[in-house]
mmCIF file of the N, C-alpha and C atoms, coordinates in Angstrom:
data_MODEL
# 
_entry.id   MODEL 
# 
loop_
_atom_site.group_PDB 
_atom_site.id 
_atom_site.type_symbol 
_atom_site.label_atom_id 
_atom_site.label_alt_id 
_atom_site.label_comp_id 
_atom_site.label_asym_id 
_atom_site.label_entity_id 
_atom_site.label_seq_id 
_atom_site.pdbx_PDB_ins_code 
_atom_site.Cartn_x 
_atom_site.Cartn_y 
_atom_site.Cartn_z 
_atom_site.occupancy 
_atom_site.B_iso_or_equiv 
_atom_site.pdbx_formal_charge 
_atom_site.auth_seq_id 
_atom_site.auth_comp_id 
_atom_site.auth_asym_id 
_atom_site.auth_atom_id 
_atom_site.pdbx_PDB_model_num 
ATOM 1  N N  . SER A 1 1  ? 72.721 -59.983 -49.772 1.00 0.00 ? 1  SER A N  1 
ATOM 2  C CA . SER A 1 1  ? 72.226 -58.912 -48.905 1.00 0.00 ? 1  SER A CA 1 
ATOM 3  C C  . SER A 1 1  ? 71.673 -57.763 -49.741 1.00 0.00 ? 1  SER A C  1 
ATOM 4  N N  . LEU A 1 2  ? 71.059 -56.833 -49.071 1.00 0.00 ? 2  LEU A N  1 
ATOM 5  C CA . LEU A 1 2  ? 70.452 -55.692 -49.757 1.00 0.00 ? 2  LEU A CA 1 
ATOM 6  C C  . LEU A 1 2  ? 71.505 -54.864 -50.486 1.00 0.00 ? 2  LEU A C  1 
ATOM 7  N N  . ILE A 1 3  ? 72.661 -54.688 -49.819 1.00 0.00 ? 3  ILE A N  1 
ATOM 8  C CA . ILE A 1 3  ? 73.732 -53.887 -50.422 1.00 0.00 ? 3  ILE A CA 1 
ATOM 9  C C  . ILE A 1 3  ? 74.257 -54.571 -51.683 1.00 0.00 ? 3  ILE A C  1 
ATOM 10 N N  . ASP A 1 4  ? 74.441 -55.893 -51.599 1.00 0.00 ? 4  ASP A N  1 
ATOM 11 C CA . ASP A 1 4  ? 74.920 -56.640 -52.770 1.00 0.00 ? 4  ASP A CA 1 
ATOM 12 C C  . ASP A 1 4  ? 73.950 -56.481 -53.932 1.00 0.00 ? 4  ASP A C  1 
ATOM 13 N N  . LYS A 1 5  ? 72.661 -56.539 -53.626 1.00 0.00 ? 5  LYS A N  1 
ATOM 14 C CA . LYS A 1 5  ? 71.641 -56.384 -54.666 1.00 0.00 ? 5  LYS A CA 1 
ATOM 15 C C  . LYS A 1 5  ? 71.758 -55.011 -55.312 1.00 0.00 ? 5  LYS A C  1 
ATOM 16 N N  . ALA A 1 6  ? 71.897 -53.983 -54.475 1.00 0.00 ? 6  ALA A N  1 
ATOM 17 C CA . ALA A 1 6  ? 71.997 -52.618 -54.982 1.00 0.00 ? 6  ALA A CA 1 
ATOM 18 C C  . ALA A 1 6  ? 73.232 -52.461 -55.862 1.00 0.00 ? 6  ALA A C  1 
ATOM 19 N N  . VAL A 1 7  ? 74.341 -53.059 -55.425 1.00 0.00 ? 7  VAL A N  1 
ATOM 20 C CA . VAL A 1 7  ? 75.594 -52.956 -56.180 1.00 0.00 ? 7  VAL A CA 1 
ATOM 21 C C  . VAL A 1 7  ? 75.470 -53.652 -57.529 1.00 0.00 ? 7  VAL A C  1 
ATOM 22 N N  . SER A 1 8  ? 74.955 -54.882 -57.519 1.00 0.00 ? 8  SER A N  1 
ATOM 23 C CA . SER A 1 8  ? 74.840 -55.625 -58.772 1.00 0.00 ? 8  SER A CA 1 
ATOM 24 C C  . SER A 1 8  ? 73.851 -54.933 -59.704 1.00 0.00 ? 8  SER A C  1 
ATOM 25 N N  . LYS A 1 9  ? 72.815 -54.320 -59.140 1.00 0.00 ? 9  LYS A N  1 
ATOM 26 C CA . LYS A 1 9  ? 71.851 -53.596 -59.951 1.00 0.00 ? 9  LYS A CA 1 
ATOM 27 C C  . LYS A 1 9  ? 72.523 -52.387 -60.591 1.00 0.00 ? 9  LYS A C  1 
ATOM 28 N N  . GLY A 1 10 ? 73.358 -51.699 -59.798 1.00 0.00 ? 10 GLY A N  1 
ATOM 29 C CA . GLY A 1 10 ? 74.069 -50.540 -60.315 1.00 0.00 ? 10 GLY A CA 1 
ATOM 30 C C  . GLY A 1 10 ? 75.000 -50.932 -61.453 1.00 0.00 ? 10 GLY A C  1 
ATOM 31 N N  . ILE A 1 11 ? 75.691 -52.065 -61.289 1.00 0.00 ? 11 ILE A N  1 
ATOM 32 C CA . ILE A 1 11 ? 76.598 -52.556 -62.327 1.00 0.00 ? 11 ILE A CA 1 
ATOM 33 C C  . ILE A 1 11 ? 75.803 -52.900 -63.584 1.00 0.00 ? 11 ILE A C  1 
ATOM 34 N N  . TRP A 1 12 ? 74.654 -53.556 -63.386 1.00 0.00 ? 12 TRP A N  1 
ATOM 35 C CA . TRP A 1 12 ? 73.825 -53.949 -64.519 1.00 0.00 ? 12 TRP A CA 1 
ATOM 36 C C  . TRP A 1 12 ? 73.356 -52.714 -65.282 1.00 0.00 ? 12 TRP A C  1 
ATOM 37 N N  . HIS A 1 13 ? 72.943 -51.685 -64.521 1.00 0.00 ? 13 HIS A N  1 
ATOM 38 C CA . HIS A 1 13 ? 72.471 -50.459 -65.161 1.00 0.00 ? 13 HIS A CA 1 
ATOM 39 C C  . HIS A 1 13 ? 73.603 -49.790 -65.933 1.00 0.00 ? 13 HIS A C  1 
ATOM 40 N N  . LYS A 1 14 ? 74.803 -49.862 -65.371 1.00 0.00 ? 14 LYS A N  1 
ATOM 41 C CA . LYS A 1 14 ? 75.946 -49.246 -66.043 1.00 0.00 ? 14 LYS A CA 1 
ATOM 42 C C  . LYS A 1 14 ? 76.224 -49.966 -67.361 1.00 0.00 ? 14 LYS A C  1 
ATOM 43 N N  . LYS A 1 15 ? 76.175 -51.303 -67.320 1.00 0.00 ? 15 LYS A N  1 
ATOM 44 C CA . LYS A 1 15 ? 76.401 -52.084 -68.544 1.00 0.00 ? 15 LYS A CA 1 
ATOM 45 C C  . LYS A 1 15 ? 75.334 -51.759 -69.580 1.00 0.00 ? 15 LYS A C  1 
ATOM 46 N N  . LYS A 1 16 ? 74.097 -51.657 -69.127 1.00 0.00 ? 16 LYS A N  1 
ATOM 47 C CA . LYS A 1 16 ? 72.992 -51.353 -70.031 1.00 0.00 ? 16 LYS A CA 1 
ATOM 48 C C  . LYS A 1 16 ? 73.195 -49.974 -70.645 1.00 0.00 ? 16 LYS A C  1 
ATOM 49 N N  . ALA A 1 17 ? 73.611 -49.020 -69.821 1.00 0.00 ? 17 ALA A N  1 
ATOM 50 C CA . ALA A 1 17 ? 73.840 -47.664 -70.305 1.00 0.00 ? 17 ALA A CA 1 
ATOM 51 C C  . ALA A 1 17 ? 74.959 -47.662 -71.343 1.00 0.00 ? 17 ALA A C  1 
ATOM 52 N N  . ASP A 1 18 ? 76.014 -48.434 -71.079 1.00 0.00 ? 18 ASP A N  1 
ATOM 53 C CA . ASP A 1 18 ? 77.134 -48.517 -72.026 1.00 0.00 ? 18 ASP A CA 1 
ATOM 54 C C  . ASP A 1 18 ? 76.661 -49.084 -73.357 1.00 0.00 ? 18 ASP A C  1 
ATOM 55 N N  . ARG A 1 19 ? 75.797 -50.118 -73.286 1.00 0.00 ? 19 ARG A N  1 
ATOM 56 C CA . ARG A 1 19 ? 75.271 -50.718 -74.511 1.00 0.00 ? 19 ARG A CA 1 
ATOM 57 C C  . ARG A 1 19 ? 74.434 -49.711 -75.284 1.00 0.00 ? 19 ARG A C  1 
ATOM 58 N N  . GLU A 1 20 ? 73.578 -48.982 -74.577 1.00 0.00 ? 20 GLU A N  1 
ATOM 59 C CA . GLU A 1 20 ? 72.729 -47.989 -75.236 1.00 0.00 ? 20 GLU A CA 1 
ATOM 60 C C  . GLU A 1 20 ? 73.600 -46.920 -75.896 1.00 0.00 ? 20 GLU A C  1 
ATOM 61 N N  . LYS A 1 21 ? 74.672 -46.533 -75.199 1.00 0.00 ? 21 LYS A N  1 
ATOM 62 C CA . LYS A 1 21 ? 75.548 -45.492 -75.714 1.00 0.00 ? 21 LYS A CA 1 
ATOM 63 C C  . LYS A 1 21 ? 76.245 -45.960 -76.987 1.00 0.00 ? 21 LYS A C  1 
ATOM 64 N N  . SER A 1 22 ? 76.730 -47.202 -76.983 1.00 0.00 ? 22 SER A N  1 
ATOM 65 C CA . SER A 1 22 ? 77.434 -47.708 -78.162 1.00 0.00 ? 22 SER A CA 1 
ATOM 66 C C  . SER A 1 22 ? 76.459 -47.865 -79.324 1.00 0.00 ? 22 SER A C  1 
ATOM 67 N N  . LYS A 1 23 ? 75.209 -48.217 -78.999 1.00 0.00 ? 23 LYS A N  1 
ATOM 68 C CA . LYS A 1 23 ? 74.188 -48.327 -80.042 1.00 0.00 ? 23 LYS A CA 1 
ATOM 69 C C  . LYS A 1 23 ? 73.971 -46.954 -80.675 1.00 0.00 ? 23 LYS A C  1 
ATOM 70 N N  . LEU A 1 24 ? 73.901 -45.936 -79.803 1.00 0.00 ? 24 LEU A N  1 
ATOM 71 C CA . LEU A 1 24 ? 73.696 -44.568 -80.267 1.00 0.00 ? 24 LEU A CA 1 
ATOM 72 C C  . LEU A 1 24 ? 74.878 -44.116 -81.116 1.00 0.00 ? 24 LEU A C  1 
ATOM 73 N N  . MET A 1 25 ? 76.094 -44.461 -80.665 1.00 0.00 ? 25 MET A N  1 
ATOM 74 C CA . MET A 1 25 ? 77.296 -44.075 -81.389 1.00 0.00 ? 25 MET A CA 1 
ATOM 75 C C  . MET A 1 25 ? 77.299 -44.690 -82.789 1.00 0.00 ? 25 MET A C  1 
ATOM 76 N N  . LYS A 1 26 ? 76.878 -45.946 -82.877 1.00 0.00 ? 26 LYS A N  1 
ATOM 77 C CA . LYS A 1 26 ? 76.832 -46.616 -84.182 1.00 0.00 ? 26 LYS A CA 1 
ATOM 78 C C  . LYS A 1 26 ? 75.848 -45.894 -85.097 1.00 0.00 ? 26 LYS A C  1 
ATOM 79 N N  . LYS A 1 27 ? 74.717 -45.490 -84.514 1.00 0.00 ? 27 LYS A N  1 
ATOM 80 C CA . LYS A 1 27 ? 73.689 -44.811 -85.295 1.00 0.00 ? 27 LYS A CA 1 
ATOM 81 C C  . LYS A 1 27 ? 74.206 -43.468 -85.804 1.00 0.00 ? 27 LYS A C  1 
ATOM 82 N N  . LEU A 1 28 ? 74.903 -42.750 -84.918 1.00 0.00 ? 28 LEU A N  1 
ATOM 83 C CA . LEU A 1 28 ? 75.412 -41.428 -85.273 1.00 0.00 ? 28 LEU A CA 1 
ATOM 84 C C  . LEU A 1 28 ? 76.631 -41.542 -86.177 1.00 0.00 ? 28 LEU A C  1 
ATOM 85 N N  . GLY A 1 29 ? 77.486 -42.524 -85.890 1.00 0.00 ? 29 GLY A N  1 
ATOM 86 C CA . GLY A 1 29 ? 78.731 -42.682 -86.628 1.00 0.00 ? 29 GLY A CA 1 
ATOM 87 C C  . GLY A 1 29 ? 78.502 -43.243 -88.005 1.00 0.00 ? 29 GLY A C  1 
# 
């Protein structure tokens, strides 16, 4: 359903954001 799509998209974006953040942390650290 549309809601399921929105939820899974939100989860995917969160995972992507977490990956970007850890990449940034590695660069800074």
